[in-house]
N, C-alpha and C positions, 0 to 999 in steps of 0.2 A: 365521219361523225354520224351516229344513228340520229333519226329524227327526235326532237324534243318538242315540248309544248311551245316553247318560244319560236321555234321554227315554223310551227303550225299557224301560230297567231300572226307571224309576219308574211305567210303565204298569201299572196295578193287576191287569189281567186277565191279563198274561203271566207273572207270578211268576218273573222271571229273576233270577238271583243271579251277582254278579261273582266270578270266581275268579282273574283276573289282569288288569293294565292298568288299575287303578282310577284312575290319573291321566290317562288318555287316553280318558275317556268322552264329552268334549265334541266330538269329531269327527263331522261330518255324515256321515249314511248315505244313499248314493244309491240303494240297492236292497238287497233281501234275496234271496239266491241259494242254493238247495239243490244241492249236489253231492256225490255219493259217489265221485268219481273220486280216485285216488290222487294225481293231479297236476291240479287244476282251473285252474291258473294261465293256460293258453292261452286261456281262455274267460272270464277276468276283465278288466274294464275299469279298475278302481280305484274304491275308495268303497264297495264292497260288504261287507255283513255276511253271511258264509258260514256256512250252517247245515249241520251233518253229524250222522250217527249212528256214523261210523268203521266202516262196514260192510266197506270194503276196505282198512282202514288197520291196521297193527300199532302200535295207540296206546299199548302199553305198552314199546315200544322207543325208549329216549332218543335215540339217534342218528337214527333215522328220523323222530322227532317233530321234532328240531331242524331237519332238512333241510326237513321239510314246512312248518313254521311260518316258517322263513326265506324260502321262496319265496313264501309267502302275503304276508307283509310287504313284500317286494320288489315285488310285483305291485300293491301299493296297497290290499289288502284292509284294512278299517278294524277288523274284529273277527271272532271265531269263535264261533258258537254250537253247543254240544255238547248233544245230547239224551241225558239219562240214562234208564236203565231200558229201553233198546231192545236195544243190542248190549253196553253196559257198564252196570252198576248205578250207577256213579259215574265222574267224569272221571279217567282214568289220571293219576298223578302225573308220568310222562313228558311228557304233553302240557301239564300245568299248568306244569311247570319250563320247558319250551320257550318256552311263551308269555310267561313272566315274563322270561326271558332277552332275548326280541326286543321285549318291551314292547308286544306284541300283546294287546289286551283279549279276554279269554275269558269267555263267559257260559254258565252252566249252565241248560239249558232242561229244565223238569220234563216227565215223561211225559204229564201231562194237558194240556200246552200244545203244540198241533200247530204244526208250522212253518207252515202256512197262516195261522194266526193272526198270526204274527210278520209274515209278508209282507203281509197285509192291513193290519196297523198302519202299516208303513213306507209302503205305497201311499196309505193314507188321509192320513197326515201330509204326504207330498209333495204330493198333491192339495190339501190344505188350504193349504199353503205357497204353492203355484202360484196358488191362487185369491186369496189374500191380495195376492200380487204383482200380479196382473191388476187386483184392484180398486184396490190403491195406485196402479197405472199409470194407470188411468182417472181416478182423482181427481187425479193429478199433471197428466195432460193438460188437465183441466178448469181447474186453477189456472194452468197455463202460458197457455192460451188466453185466460183472463180477464186476466192481466198483460199479454200481448201487445196485446190490444185496448185496454187502458186506459193503459199506459205505454210500449208500443212494446218494441223489442228489449232496452232497459235493464231493463225490468220483468221480462221473461222471464228474462234471465240472472240477476237476483236470485232469482227463484223457482226457477230450476233449480239454482243454487249451494246453496240450502237443501235441495232434494230430494235431492241426492247428498252432502250434507255436505261440500262442497269449494268449488271456484270454477269460473267460466266466463268465457269471453271470446269476443268476436266480431271477426274480422278482415274488412278490406275486400279488394277484388280485388288491391290492391297488396301485401297481406300486412301492412299497419299495423293496430294495434289500434284498434278503433272504440269499443268498450265493455267493460268488465269488472265482475265482482262477485264478492266484495266489492271495495272500492276498491283495497286492496293488491294485488289479483290482476293489476292492469295491468302491474306492474313484472315479475311472473313471466312473464306472457303475452308481453311484449316480448322476453323472451330466446328465444322459440321462432320468431322470424321466419325463420330459415333452414329450419326444418322445415316451416313453412307454405309457403314458396316452393317446396321440393321437391313438397309435396302438390298445388300448383297446376299442376305439370307433368304430373299424372295426370288422366285423364279422370273426370269425376264420374259416379257417387258414389265417393268414395275415403276411406280412413281409415288412420290409423297410431297406434301407441301409443309414447310417449316416456317414458323414466324408469321409476321403480317397481321398480328393481333396486339391489341393494346395490353400494357402492362407486361410485356415481354422484354427479353434482354435486347433484341434487335428489331428495329422497326421495319426492315424490309421483308418482303415475302419471297421465300426461295422455294423453287421446284426442284427437286432432285428426280433424275430419270436414270434408270439402268440402261446400259448399252450392251448389245450382243443379243444372239439369237439362241444360245445354249441355255442349259438349265441353270448354270451359274453365270451371272453377269461378268463380263470381261472389264467393264469400266463403268463410270457414271458421269452424268453432266448435271451441273448445278447452274440455275438461272435465277439471279436475284433481281426483283423490281420493288418500286414503290407501292404498287398496286396490282391487282389481278391483270392478267394478260388479256388484251384485246384479240380480235380475230386475226389481224394481221401480224401481231406478234406471236400468236399461237402457231400461225403457219410457219413463222421464221424458226421457232423452236423445233417444230416437228421436222423441218427440213434439216436442222443441224443434227438432230437425233439420228435421222435416216443416213446422212453423210458419215457421221462418226461411227455408226454401227457398221456401214459398209467398210470404212477403213479398219475397223476392229476385226471384222471376219477376214478381210484380206490379210490383216497382219497375223490371224490365227493360221491361215494356210501358209503364209511365209514362215511362221514359227514352227509349223510341222516339218516344212523343208529343212529349216535350220537344224531341228532336232536330228532329222535322218543324216545330215552331214555330220553333226556332232556325234552321233552314235558311230559313225564310220571312223571318225578321228579318235574316239575312245578305243575301239577295238585295235587300231593299228598301235596306239601307244601301249596298250597292255600286252601286245604281241611283240613288242621290243622293236617297233619300226618307226622311231621318232621322225626320220626324214620324210617317209612317206605321209605321216600324219600331217606334218607341216606343210607339205604340198597340198594336201587335200583341204587343209584349214583355211589356206589363203589368207585374205583380209578378214574373214569372219571370225576366226579364232586364232589367228597368227600371233598377235601380240600376247595372247595368253600363254603361249608356248615359248616366249622369249624371256620370261621371267619366272622366279619360283612360284609355284602353285600348290594348292592343297586339294585333296580329293575329300569329298563329303559323300557318305553313303547313308541313306535313310530308308527305313522301313516303317511301316504302321505298327504300333504297340499291339493292335489286335487286328485279326484278319476280317474285318467288318466293313461295311460301306463307309461308316464314319471314320474308320481308321484310314482308309483309302483317301478320304477327303483331307484328312490331315496331312498327307503327303502331298496332295494338290496345294493345300494352304502353304506349305513349306516352299514348294516350286514358285509360287506366287510371290513370296517374301523375297526370295533371292533374285527372281527375274525383275521385280520392281526395284530393288537396290541397285541391280546393274544398269537398269534403264535411267534412274535419276543421276548415277554417277557417271554414265557414259563407260562403264567398264565392261569388257568382254567376259562372258561366262558360258560355260558348256553345260547344259542341263539334258540329261539322258534318262528317260523313264526306262526301266527294265522290269516289266510285269508290275508288281506292286512296290518294287524297289526303285529309288531315285538316286542317280549318281550325278555329282556336281563337280566340276573343275573350275576354281576361282582362283584369282590372284591372292598370293599371300599378303596378309595385312591390308586387304582391300575392303571395299564397301560390302561386297557380297558376303565374305566370311564374317565380318563385323555384324551384318544384319542377322545371319543365321545364328550365331552365338547369343546375340541379344534376344532373338526370338525364343530360343531354348531356355534362356534364363527366365524369361517372363513365365513360360510354361512351368518351369521348376518352382518359381515363386507362387504360382497358383496352386501347385500340387502341395507345397508346404503349407498353404493356408487351408488345405483340406478339399481342394477342388479337383479331385483325381478324376480324369475323364479318358475315355477309352480311345478318343480321337487324337490323343498325343502321338507324335511320331518318336521313333528312336533313332538316334543320329550318331554316327562315328565320324571323327575328323582326324585326317592324317597330319604328319609333320609336313613342312615345306619340302618340296621336291621338284625337279626338273623333268624334262620329257623322257631321258634315259631311265630315270627311276620311277616311272609312272606306275609300273606293276607293283612295285614295293609300296608306293604310297596307297594303292588300292588295297593291298593286304593289310596295311596299318589301319586304314578306315574301316574294313571289315572286322578287324580285331577289336578296335574301339567300340564298334557297334555291338559286338558280342558282349563286351563287358558292360556296356550301358544297359543292355537288355537284362543281363544277369543281376546288376545292381539296382534296377529300377529307376534309372536315370534317363532324361531326355536326350542329353548329349554328353559324350566322353571324348576328350582329346587324346590322341595317342601319345603326344608329348608328355602329358600329365602322367601317363601310366609308366613311361620310362624313366621319369624323374622322381616317382614315389617308391613305395615299397611293394615287394611281390607278395607280402603276407596277406594283404586284403584279398588277393586272388584265390586264396585258400578256403574263402567263405563260400564253398561250394559242396552240395550234398555228395557228389561222387568222390571228391577229395576227403571228406570227412569219413566216408565209408571205407576208404582205403586205409586211412590213418587208424580208425578203429580196428580193422582187421589185423593190421601190422602189429599193434601194440597190445591186443587183447590179451595174449598169453601172459605178458608182464604184469598187466593189471590184475589179473586173476591170481598170479603168483603173489602179488603185494597184499591181495585180500585175504590171504591166509595167515598173514602176519609173520611170515618167514623172511621178511626183509623188505627193503625199500628200493627195488631195482629201478622203477620209473624215475624217481627223484634223482637217483645215483647216476643214471644215464644222461639226464638233462644236465646236471652239474658237469659231468665229464666232457660232454659234447660242447658246452658253452665255454670250457676252459681249453678247448682244442686238444683234448686228450693229456693235459698236464696233471699228472697223478697228484702232486703235493698241493697244488692250487685247489684242485677239485675236492680232494679230501678234506682240506681246511674249510672250504665252503660247507661241506656236509657235517663237519665235526666229528670225522672218524679217521682212523689210521689208514695210511695208503694201502697197506696190505689188504685190509677190508675192502676198499674199493676195488682193488685188483680182483679179488675173489667174485665181488658183485658182478663186474664187467664180464669175467668168464662165464658166470651164470647167464647173464644176458645173451651171450653168444650162443650158449648151448640151447637155451629155450627158443631163440629165434632161427637158429640155424644159419646165422650169418656172422661173418667175421667183420669185427669193428676196425680192421686195418683196410677194409675196402671203403674208398672215398665215396662211391655211389651209395653204399649202405649207411655210412654216416649222414649223407645229405638226406636220404629218404627218412631216416629216423628222426632227425632233427625237424624237417618239415611236418612229419606226422605229429611230433609233440606240439608244434606251433598250431597245427590244425585243430587238435583236440582240446588244447589249453591256450588259445591265443593271447590270453591276458596275463599269463605268468612270464 
């Protein structure tokens, strides 16, 4: 405990007597300062015990003493020590009354007690308190290290919560709560997700204090600290207490930050090694060597290759720094989902591209699609951002069909980019219509070139070859049905189809020609 006015009063060698402010003696004393200035306030920082002899004060003037004491109290001075037997044989009543009115503790210092003795007592008490805090801090550091080595981050959080008499929580790179102590603190920590996300936007190390003020939703005071040494924090620590941390508690928190940062950086190195193994496994799968891939995967990715998986291929929507950050954010989403669910996931960066192998219908695929859906919703609300990723998702596959799944993901990625979507699933393309794929400038140009001669013919008013061709193709070459649709004789329709062949230089008996003409008609007039 730091020294207080009460501890100084009870100090047997000082012989101090309380003359005012008896109910405020429990306030801590930051320092003992001697000043005979009529106005020492400019030199005060707050928390001082001011020692005076009233050498330059008219201590018997009630108005002067009220002004003097009021300024001292306003500056944060916690007490006034008056030496009797020097300039005054006893403390003037004007000063005693002023101290009582302001509630400022007033201590009578006997002549035989030098001010230096009081300063030494305060200094010794502060030094002893700091020594106790440092000793307690080292003890806390040893305990936190022991818990970290034996029980991991969960054990460290439990020990830290005990050290600060509050609660502690750890967040992953996505801002999700990984662990909390005590158990109830998980719900409180989850409410701080928004603040953690803001903290992650700042370069590490960074910290912020939340709550701890009157009229707020929560009474506790929470410190949020980023973890990691890179530009983008890898995790965050929350520490909740009823009041501001003391010196010993601060040592404990700093020790926890150091240990968790060390673990985070070590995990980053292991993560990089895992990515290199994952890259080798992916190359073997794409090369059609699933047995070799399984041997290399071992326990790390083995379970992923024992069940149907999906391939995710993602690229930045724009080749900018923010676009690349979008890919990093997606990687954090899938890795956090895998960590929370305990599922295996293979994440391989390929330049600006990201390739992910994840279990079908697992937490990783669900998290990726939900993340994409959130971005799509933001886009629909007009929040178009260049940092959005473009993602393609394959159909479920096994190790033997990994190369095919990779191509499917690339095809879905291409469609997503062309349509301005965040994510497209290959299965949805296969289950839908091919006609939306015709919404492409190259396809339209081909269609316009193929049908231009027919449109030019019809523009002269010499017939309706385009409509006749469409009706005939839609009726699969049935003359009577197509003629009925057009309201003309079948011989008229036969004549028109011969003119189409002559103008285009193509035989309508050729199935490839029919297909190309039908798709060209759909590309130029898709709504008809």
